[in-house]
Phi, psi and omega in degrees: 000356185303313184294318182289331176295315179297320178294326185293343177301322184241013183218113176292330177296320176294323176301318181297317179295319179295316180296321178300315181294318180296313180299318180301315181291322178297312183293331179270000183068027186250006178281110189267167175298325179294328175296315180298316180299317180298318180292316178299315181297317182293316179295322180297330180285345182281159173289162179303318180299317181288327176299314181293321179295317179296314179299318178296323177302320183279004170259016176260144171299140355262026185280338180179173179300134186250023175237165178239140177215171178247132169266132188248124176269112181266355195258152166197144182297338182276352183279155168279165177300319180297316180298319177301311183293326176295318177299318179295321179299316181294314179300319179295319180295319177295324177106008179272144177297152183260133179253106187266123174269105191299326182299323181294323177295324176297316180293318180295315179298321181300321182290331182255004174080029175233161183287157175304321180297323179297321176297315180298319179298323180295322175295311182304318185286344186251353181239155176251342182290160176302144178246121180259127186254126182230166182057049184236125185241195187291344177257354185119218180300129174291150177233136185233156174291164187299327181295343174265311184295334179249024179302140180267007174074042181304323182300315180288324180292317182284328174099348176073203005284142179233149171254344178220175174299128182295345178249011172065030187263331184270138022232073181289134183237143174260078189297325180299319178294322179296318182296332183302327182242023184297336180293347181265004186313306187291332180294325177300313183292325177299325182277331183289153172273317178220160181227137178264139166238163185234124183252017185298329178303323182290342178269004180105354180273062186296333179271357188250356186205161177290163178299146181298326179300323177292321179294329177296322178299315179295316181299317181295320178294321179299314179294323180302322183265007176070029181263152177292143182240126180248143181237123181262132174217156178275151170292322179057230182283358178082000179225276181302316181295321179296314180299315182295319180296314180293319179300316180296319179296317180295319179297331180267008178059045179287142180267327185233129175268133179237116187263130173248120177248242179053234183291346180260016168260101187259009184288154179295314176256088191294325181287320176295322179297321179291317177298317180297315180300320180294313183293315178299319178297320179300319181291322192259344185291132183297311188272007173075012182234132179232131180228177172225140175252356180202111182201129173294167186304316182294327176291320177303315183293314178296319179297317179297323178288344182255006173113012177301144174254327189225134169238126177279140173218192183188171177283171177307134180081342171287137185295336177286348177296338179242351188282342178232137171097353181250192180224165174308141182079351172240346178274108182203157178305139182108344177291138170262094193281345187302312179299322180296311183294319178299318179297317180299314181298313182296319179298318182290317180296314184280316184289324181256007179049049179292143183278064181204175179219153176281129179302133177225182185295327179294313179294320179300314181295322179297318179294318180299313179295323176298319177298320181290320180294323185278051170243139182217121182053039175086357181246143176285142179261355187280174176321132012268020174288154188234160164242111186061240184259010185234149178284146174269101187090188181217188185297334176298323181296321179296319179300315180293322181295334180262021181249166175291336175306315179293318185291326185264348182295126182271081177215122190243353183288139177230178177300334179296337185272356186269132181291135177277133177225162179288319182240107186262131176252137182226119175265105188114130189245030184262206191298329178298317179297322179300308184294322178297318179295322181291313187281318187282341175050053177287163176289324180220147175234130177247128188230139169227145176212140180296339176266111183304323180292318179300315180295313184295316182292323179295316178300318180295315180297317180295315180296320178296336178269008177086016180258132183281092187246146181228128175275148183243022174054041177075006182265100181299324181297331178291322177297312181300324182292326186265338188265151173286325180212135182238137180242138170277116189270357180282148173250017176263114188306319182299321179292316180300313181296321180299316180292318181297323178295322180295326185241043181302130179091356179288114188286333184263017178250130182221145175259166180264356176232000000 
C-alpha cells in the first residue's frame, strides 16, 4: 500500500482506492499487523505538510466523516445532582453530544441515595443529543477512590512525558461498589448512544486502564445492542504504542478511534506524532470518525489540520475540561474548557480554510432525518451496512440513530415510500442517493452535486456496485431532462427551498421533506 498512500496525498481518487481496500480487509478480518505497520511507516516518511494534507483528504466524503464537533463532559464526582443535570441541560441546548463519566454518576447517586443507573436515566430522559458512555466496565460504572475522582490533573499540568500516573494512583478500583449494581449492566448500554473502551493496557499502561479482557466484555455487549463503539489509546512513543493501540481497536471492532496525547505523547517530535496518529487513524478507522480525549492546544490545532472530527471538552471540575486545548502549567482541574476548544476549532476551520464544518443543529437534524429515511422493510440501511465496498454513512449516524433526537423527530417517510422508476434522478450525491440507488434498483441513475468530487466519487461507487450511474457535472437541469422522476436528497430546508424555487412548477421533481 506504500505507493498508493504516497499518491493519495495529492489524489482523492487514490484515497478512494485505498479506503476501499482498507474496508475490504477490515470486513474480511484480513487487515494484518503488517498492514498497519506499512501504513504507519509510509505516513512517517512524509513531510509534516503532506501528513496533514493526507489526513484532511480522508475527512472528505465518502472517505470519512467530514464534520467536526465537540463532545461535552458534564460530570464530576464533586458536583451535586442538580449541578450535573444543569450542565446536561446546557450541553443539550447547545446541541453537542454528552460524554458521561460513569464513575461520577455513581458517586453523585451514592450521596443522594439513588443508584448510578437512576442518575443516568434522569440524564437520558432530559436530553435529546447522543450520550457517550465512558469509564464503564464489566460490572457497569467503574468506581474509584477519592484520590482518583478528585484528581487535580498533575499529569496534564506538569506536561510529561508520562506512561503512567506521575503519582502512581491509577487504576485503583472499588470492585465491591461496582458489583453492587452489576445486575444493571445491560440497561446502561441500552440507554447509551455510544460506549468508550480503553486499550491502553495493551500498550503497556497496565496501571492506567482496565484489563483488555474486561473491555472485550463491554465491546461485545455494545455490538449486541447496535451501539457505536469507541476505542481510546495513547500516542505513547509514536510508533510501537501507536501500532499496538490501533491493532487492539481493530481486533475489538471499534467504530471510532480516540487518540490521547498531551502528557501521554512521549514521542521525540510530539506534533508530528500527533499528526501521524490522526492521519493513520483516518485511513484505518472502520467508522470514519477520529477524535481526541486529551491534547494540548498545539496538538488540537495540528490534529484538526490532519483530519480530527471530535475534540472532547467539559465543564468545570470535569477532567475533560482541562484535557484538551490547554498547555502544561495551564491545564488543571477547574478549567471550563468548552469555550477554549470551540474557539480553537473555529479559528482552525476559518483561518486555515479547512475542508470541514462545525456540527450544528441544522446538520444534526438533517442526519437524524436521513437516518429515519434510510429504513427499508423495517431494517436500517446505515453504517455498518454497505453499498459495494463502502459504508452508507459513518459512526456519527449510529450515534444519532441511538439518541432521543431520533426518537422524538417527527419524520415518517422511509425508502419504502419512494416510487420505483426506470430512470432515477438525484440532486445531491451523498449517502441518501446511495441508498436510494441501491434499494430502488432503477435501470439508470442520473446525479448532480455542486461539489464535483462528491458527484464523481458517488458515480464511481455506484458503478462499482453494478448500478448504471451518470454524473451531470453539477447541472440539475440535466438530471431533470433525463430522469423519469427526480428527488432532492438534502434534508436541509434552505437547500431544498432554493432548488424548488429554481425549478418552480417542475412536476417530476420531489423533495424528501
